[in-house]
N, C-alpha and C positions, 0 to 999 in steps of 0.2 A: 090376456094375450101377450106372449113373449116374443113372438115373431110376427111380421106383417102378414096378414091373411087376406089374399084377394080372392073374394068369392065372386059368384056370378057365372063366369065362363070358366072357372077352374084355375088352379095354381099354375102360374106360368104363362097365362093368357090374359090379354087386357079385357076387363069387364066392359060391356057395351056402355056402361054408365059409371062414372067414378064415385057415385053415391052408393052406399050400402046401408042396409037396415041394421043399425047398431043402436038399439034404445039406450038412452042415458041411464046409467046406474043411479038409483035413488039414494039419498044421503045416508039412509039407515043401512044400506047394503054396501056402501063404498069403503073399501079396505083402507084402513089407516097407513100412512106412508112415513110416518115420522121416524121410524126406525132406519127405513132406508135413506132418509135425508140426514145422514149423519154429518153434524157439523164439522168433524175432522175431515170427512172425505170432501165436503164443500171447500173447506179451507186449503186442502191440498192442491185441488184443482185451481183455485185462486192464485195460490203461490205460483203455480206454473204460469198462469196468465201474466202475473206481475213480472216475471222474468222475461217475457217477449218485448223487447225494446221497440217502442213506436217510433224511434228516430226523430223524435221531436215533432211529429205530425199529428194535427188535430182535425177532426171533421168540423166544419164550422157552418155548413149550409148545404141545400140541395142545389145542384147544378143549374136547375130551373129557377132558382131564387136571384140568379145574377144575370139579368138581362143584358142586352146590348144598349149602348147609348146613355146609360146612367149608372151611378154607383150605389152600393148598399154598404152598411157598416154593421158588423157583428162584433161580439166580445169573446175573448178566450183568456183565461188566466188574469182576469181584471183589466185587460188592455183592449181598447178599440182597434178594430181593423177594418179598413176599407177594401172592398172587392169591386173590381170593375173588369170589363173586357176591352181589349184594344181593337183597332181596326180590323184585324185579322180574326177576331173572336177569341184570341188567347186571353186566359185569365191572369189578372195581376192583383197584387196585394200590397198593402203598406199601412203604416200608422193611420189611425182614424181621425186624427187631429191636424188640421192645416198648421204648418210650422210658422205661418205669419202671425195670426192672432188666435189660433187654437180652435177655429170654427170645426164643427163636426162635419166630415166629408160625406154625409149621407144625402142621397138623392141629387148629387152633383152632375152637371152634364159632362160626357165624355166627347173630347174632340180628338180624333186621331187615336193615338195610344195613351193620351194623358187625360186625368180627371181634373176638371176645372173647379176650384172652390167657389161656392155660391157667394161668399161675402165679398171677395174682391178679384176673383178670376185667376188666382195663381194656378199655373199648370204644373201638375205633379205626375211624372210619368215613371215607366219602369226602370229608367236610369238613375232615378233618385236625385238627392241633393246632399250638400254636406250636413243640413240639419233634418234630413227626412230620408230614412233608408227603407227601401222596399223590403217585403217579407218574400220568401219563397211560397209559391202557391201551386196547387196541382188540381186539375179537374179530371175526374176518371170517367165522365159521362153521366154519373148518377149523383155524385157528392162532390163538394168542394172542400179541399184540405189546405191548411196553412202550416207552416213550420216556424216554430218558435223555440228559441233555446230553452232546454229543460234540464235541470240538474239530474245528473244520473243517466241521461240518455245521449247516445251517440248519433249526431245528426246524420240522416241518410238523404240521398238525391231525391227519392220519391217514396211515398208511403207504401206499405204492404196492403194491397187491395184483395179482399176475399174473392175467390173463384165466382164467376157469374155465368148465366147462360148467355148465349149470343144476344146482343143488344137489338137486332133486327128481328128477333123472334120471341121477345120477352116483353113484359110490362113492368116498369118501375114506378114505385109510388113511395114518397118520403114523408115522414111526420117529424115534428120537433116538440118535445115536452120538457118541462123544467121542474126540478125538485130540489129540496134542501137536502142534500146528501153528497157523498163523494163518489167518484167514478167506481171505486171498488164495490160500492154497495149496489150499483147497477149490474155490474158484472156478476156479482155473487147471486143476485136474483136470478139471472139466466143460468147460472150453473147448479141451480136447484130446480131441476124439471120436475121433481116429486110434488111440487106444490100445485101443478097444473090443473089436476082433476078436482082437487079441493078449493082452491082459491079462484079457479076459472072454469066452473062447471058448464057454463053457458058456451064455452069455446073449445075445451079438451075433455076427452074421457078415455077410458081403456088404456091408461098410460102405464108403461112399464119400461124401466131402463134395463138394457141388455148388459148385465154385469160381465158376461165372458167377453163381450166386444168392447167394453168401455175401459179407459184408463184415466189418470189424472189429466192427460192431454187431450182426450176425446170421450165425450159421452154419446152414447147411441141409445135412442129412444124409439120405441113403438108406441104410436099414439094416434087417436082418432080425432081429426077436426070436425067439431059438431056443426051441423046444419039443421037445428031444431032438435027436439026431443027424440026424434025417432031415427033420423038419418044422419049419417057422417061419412067422412073420407078418411080410411086408414092409411098411414104413411109410416115410413121408418125415416128418422131424421138423426143428424149428427151435428153435435155442438163443439166448435173448436174456437180457440182465441188466437187469431194471428198476431195481435199485440195486446198490450196491457189495457187498452181502453176500448177493445172491440171484442164482440163475440158474435160469431156467425152460426145460423142454423141452416144446414143444407138438408134438403129432402133427397134421400138417396135411394129410396124405393117407394114404389106406388105412384099415385096421381100427382103429377107436378114434379117428378124426379128432375133434379137440376135447379129447381127454385132455391132461393136463398132469402133469408131475413138476417140482415146485418144490424146489429145494435152497437152503436157508437156512443161512448159517454164522454162528453167535453166538459172539462171544468171552467166555469165562467168566473169564478172569483167569489169572494165572501159578500154575504148580504149585509144590510145595515147593523145587524146584531153579531156579525162576525162569522157566522155559519156558512159552510161551504154551499155553493149552488152549482148543480150539475145540469147540463142539457143533455137530453137523450135524443139523438138524431137516429131514426131508424129507417132503413131502406129495405122495402120488400121487392124483390125482383122475381115475378112470377113467370113460370114457363110451363108449358105442356106440349107433348107431341100430338095431341088430339086435333083433328080438323076443325072442331068447334072453337078451340082456343084461338086459332088464326082470326076468326070472326071477331071474338071478343077482343083480341089485340088491336084490331083495326078500330075498335070502338073504346079505345083506351081512355078517352075523356069520360066515358060512364064507368069504366072498371076501377080507375084509380081512386075516385071518391070513396067506393065501397071497401077498397083495401085499407084506405086511411082511417076509415071509421072503425073498422075492427081492430087496427093497430092501437088507436087512441083509447077505445074502451079498455083494452088489456092493460095499457099503461096507467089508466086511472087506478086500477088495483095495485100494479107492480111498482109504481112510484110511491104509494102508501107503504108497501114492503120495503123498499129501499129506504125511504125516509125513517121508517121504524128501526131499521138496522143502525143507521147512523145515530138516532136519538138514544138508543141504548149504549152505544159505543161512547157517546160524548158524556153520558152520565158517569163514565168510568166503572 
């Protein structure tokens, strides 16, 4: 399949059901994709991504991970960062250690706009102190970003957030997984869609990259999302990198058009052995114009765990892929 084929009610008309009878191709009949997965082509796309300046911004958590009334601590580039919300709900960030005696500012009470250290009650607010300088922070409604001075990057006022469907008509679910690799390895994994049918046969099939529509800046893919061995949902998707640490997959045709899966690669710093550790924070923002999706959206508490389970299962495989890329490169 080289173009999205909507069967059931005919091309150009919405099928009564998004499901189509698309039996999974058995391994012995699955076409090899290694020629199409040209390392030079993947490398050229990765070079394009590397040139997209993130402006010093890093995704560090889901918006829901930072509640009102208490602080949370995360890590980026080997540095602890504390996150909290002020009295008006605005997001704030700063060094994760108290300047008094170094206490970790995790799970500290928030009073007004200030986080209060649990050891001795020192108040640290967005105005900062001579010995404690806040970080720039941004909450886009789904993910939390912080800005940290990064060599080779020109700091910007706000991060580049991939386009998303309307928040009041979509469902967002976020996962975070960690692997021993570099951000480039995570992005390279997603810039190789050809592995989908082989490495994730339980999730994808009938995958074809539209070479005529694709460029190093944009990969266009026709693929069927599997729902068992017999049924699937064919879609047309587009992969782009808005910055060097982000790759977004937008569904552009078929069921769920407008939905997006954002994969953000955040370097945490080296592990005890000196190897890089990267956290993958992936946001799936699901959307559909079908009446049934409105009911599913209202039951978001049931839908989000299912989305997270699927995303985590894929990343069990894909982190093994990314870690293998790093291992081979580190051997020289």
